[in-house]
C-alpha positions in Angstrom: 121.8 159.7 -73.5 123.3 157.7 -76.3 123.6 153.9 -76.7 126.7 152.1 -75.7 126.4 149.3 -78.3 125.4 145.8 -77.2 126.5 146.2 -73.6 123.9 146.4 -70.9 123.3 149.7 -69.2 125.0 149.5 -65.8 122.4 151.9 -64.4 119.6 149.4 -64.9 118.8 146.6 -62.3 119.9 143.1 -63.2 116.9 140.8 -64.1 115.9 138.4 -61.3 115.9 134.6 -61.5 113.2 132.9 -63.6 110.3 131.3 -61.6 110.4 127.6 -61.7 107.2 126.9 -59.5 104.0 125.4 -60.9 102.0 127.4 -63.3 98.8 128.9 -62.0 97.1 127.5 -65.0 97.9 123.9 -64.0 95.4 121.3 -62.8 93.6 122.1 -59.5 93.5 119.2 -56.9 90.0 117.8 -56.3 88.9 117.0 -52.7 87.7 113.5 -52.1 84.0 113.2 -51.4 82.6 111.6 -48.3 80.8 108.4 -48.7 77.0 108.7 -48.2 75.6 107.7 -44.9 73.9 104.3 -44.8 70.1 104.4 -45.0 69.7 102.5 -41.8 71.5 105.2 -39.9 69.5 108.0 -41.4 66.9 109.7 -39.2 63.2 109.2 -39.8 61.8 111.6 -42.3 59.7 114.4 -40.8 56.6 113.1 -42.5 56.9 109.7 -40.8 57.4 111.2 -37.4 54.4 113.5 -37.9 52.2 110.6 -39.0 53.3 108.5 -35.9 52.7 111.5 -33.6 49.2 112.0 -35.1 48.3 108.4 -34.7 49.5 108.4 -31.1 47.5 111.5 -30.3 44.4 110.0 -31.9 44.7 106.9 -29.8 45.2 108.9 -26.7 42.1 111.0 -27.3 40.0 107.9 -28.0 41.4 106.2 -24.9 40.4 109.2 -22.8 36.9 109.3 -24.2 36.2 105.6 -23.9 37.7 105.5 -20.3 35.6 108.5 -19.4 32.4 106.8 -20.6 33.3 103.6 -18.8 34.0 105.4 -15.6 30.8 107.3 -15.9 28.9 104.0 -16.3 30.5 102.6 -13.2 29.8 105.8 -11.3 26.2 105.7 -12.2 25.8 102.2 -10.8 27.6 103.3 -7.6 25.8 106.5 -6.9 22.4 105.9 -8.5 21.3 102.4 -9.4 22.6 100.5 -6.4 21.3 103.0 -3.8 17.9 102.8 -5.5 17.9 99.0 -5.5 18.7 99.0 -1.8 15.2 100.2 -1.0 13.6 97.2 -2.8 12.4 94.0 -1.2 14.7 90.9 -1.4 12.6 89.5 -4.2 12.6 92.7 -6.2 16.3 93.3 -5.6 17.3 89.8 -6.8 15.0 90.0 -9.8 16.3 93.5 -10.8 20.0 92.5 -10.5 19.4 89.4 -12.5 17.9 91.5 -15.3 20.7 94.0 -15.2 23.3 91.2 -15.4 21.6 89.8 -18.5 21.3 93.1 -20.3 24.5 95.0 -19.4 27.0 92.8 -21.3 25.9 94.0 -24.7 27.9 95.3 -27.6 28.3 98.9 -26.2 29.5 97.6 -22.9 32.0 95.2 -24.5 33.4 98.0 -26.6 34.0 100.1 -23.5 35.2 97.2 -21.5 37.9 96.2 -24.1 38.7 99.8 -25.2 39.8 101.0 -21.8 42.6 98.5 -22.0 43.4 98.2 -25.7 43.5 102.0 -26.6 45.8 103.1 -23.8 48.1 100.1 -24.5 48.1 101.1 -28.2 48.9 104.7 -27.4 51.7 103.7 -25.1 53.4 101.2 -27.4 53.3 103.4 -30.5 56.0 105.5 -29.0 54.3 107.6 -26.3 56.1 105.7 -23.6 59.5 106.4 -25.1 59.3 110.1 -26.1 57.1 111.8 -23.5 58.3 111.9 -19.9 54.9 113.0 -18.6 52.3 111.4 -20.8 54.1 108.0 -21.1 54.0 107.2 -17.3 50.5 108.7 -17.0 49.2 106.4 -19.7 51.0 103.4 -18.3 49.5 104.1 -14.9 46.0 104.4 -16.4 46.5 101.1 -18.2 47.4 99.4 -14.9 44.3 100.9 -13.2 42.1 99.6 -15.9 43.6 96.1 -15.9 43.3 96.0 -12.1 39.6 97.0 -12.4 39.0 94.2 -15.0 40.7 91.7 -12.7 38.3 92.6 -9.9 35.4 92.3 -12.4 36.4 88.9 -13.6 37.5 87.4 -10.3 34.9 89.0 -8.1 31.8 90.6 -9.6 31.1 88.1 -12.3 31.2 85.0 -10.0 28.7 86.9 -7.7 26.5 87.6 -10.7 26.6 84.0 -11.7 25.7 82.8 -8.2 22.8 85.2 -8.0 21.5 84.0 -11.4 21.8 80.4 -10.2 19.8 81.1 -7.1 16.7 82.1 -9.1 13.6 80.3 -7.7 15.3 79.8 -4.3 15.7 81.9 -1.2 16.1 85.5 -2.4 16.8 86.7 1.1 19.9 84.4 1.4 20.9 85.2 -2.2 20.8 88.9 -1.5 22.7 88.6 1.8 25.5 86.7 0.0 25.6 89.1 -2.9 24.8 92.8 -2.1 27.5 93.9 0.4 30.4 92.1 -1.3 29.3 93.1 -4.8 29.0 96.8 -3.7 32.4 96.7 -2.1 34.1 95.3 -5.2 32.2 97.7 -7.4 33.3 100.7 -5.3 37.0 99.7 -5.8 36.7 99.2 -9.6 34.8 102.5 -9.9 37.6 104.3 -8.2 40.2 102.6 -10.4 38.3 103.6 -13.6 38.0 107.2 -12.4 41.8 107.2 -11.6 42.5 105.9 -15.1 40.4 108.6 -16.6 42.1 111.4 -14.7 45.5 110.0 -15.6 44.6 110.0 -19.3 43.4 113.6 -19.1 46.8 114.5 -17.6 48.5 112.8 -20.5 46.6 114.8 -23.1 
């Protein structure tokens, strides 16, 4: 087909309107970044939590060991020593108990006596009471048992020990009568409390 000069070919489609929208090569909008969270609201780092958990576990294990040793000491007096002393004469009984009361409060006993309270308390207040629904109450109950046993010792057994020591050189029969049955009763209660504390700590492990 031949040309028709400068006229457009009527058989071709007319060109569409020119695009006036933004060019694809224009600037891309940038999203605003969120402000960083304050440090005080950030959770504890895993290493800190692991270190605290390890410390609490160590305190709980030490508390269980010390309480078990203390309960065993109390149980030995209840089931072995006191029944053996019961067969002695009044003079022998009074002399033996006086010697026991002089020798027992040594460094080892004091470590056990203080540890059965200090170690469970430390384990509880380092976070065990807040994060463990079983171990926390068990350790707290064990602590209460140990404190109750110490109150019995301080308010009951020690005054009886002092009275027996003060009676040396006097009537040993009267001293024994005022001492033995009451001391044994108080000792039985504090032994049961120490055993209960030990069982509760084993449950908490």
